[in-house]
N, C-alpha and C positions, 0 to 999 in steps of 0.2 A: 543234177541235186544240190553240188555244193562241194561236192566235195572233191580235197586237193589227194593224188595221187601219196601222198603222204600220209593221207589219214588213211588212204583203206591195203591201202600196202600191209602184207603177211595179214589179214584178217581173213575168221570167214564170215562169206554177205551175210550170214543169219546172225553177224555182233549189229551188225552197218544195222539191219532194220528192228533191230527191239522186238515191239511189239507184236508187230506182226511176227515173228519168229515161227513161231508152230502154224502155222497160213502156209510158210514161206518151206516148212521139211517136209508137208504132206504134199508141196507141188518136188520137192528134191526127189521124193524118193517115186512121187508118180515119173518123174521124167528118168531115176534113174533104171528103172524099169520097163525105158523102151520108150516112155507116151513123148509125144507130143502133148506141153499142154500149150492154151491160148488162153485168156482173164483179164475182167477186169480188176487189177488191186489200189487199193491205196498204199502208197510210201510213202515216208520224209524228210522234207530234204533236209541237208544239216541245223540251218538254222530253226530248223520245228515248223515248218510250211508243209501244209497239208497238199500235197499233190494223186491227180485219180492217172491210173497211168493205164493203159491196154499193153501188157506183155504176153511176150512168148517166151517159151524156154521149148527148144531141143538138144534132142541130149547129141553127141558126137563121138564119132565111133574111130575113134582110128586103127590100123593096117592089121593090128590082131583083131578087131568085128567087135571088140570094148569101148565098150564111148569110155571115154578120156575127159571133157569138158562136158559141162551145160550152158550153149550158147542161147544169150537172154536178149533183146530188143525191144526195150518196149518206146510208145509213145506218148508224151502228156497229148491228155485228152479233159484236160481240166476246167478248160474255156469251154470247153464245150457241155462238159456234167453242170456246170452254174447257172446256160444260160436254158 
């Protein structure tokens, strides 16, 4: 997506996605409740280029059984969507 480690270090992901932050907040709340979410999302690169992604958000549980992280995997399907 063109972001460097310095661009994102110390920032909440919601700050980075900006205009998609409300939909991302909903996804995060669903994952915090234990759900795995898989969906197509629109995100923008650092330079503002639109990308279509197939994204999976999965809760990660610590040894105490509580969610400690959210695993995020995404694949750029922009080329497929344009055809």
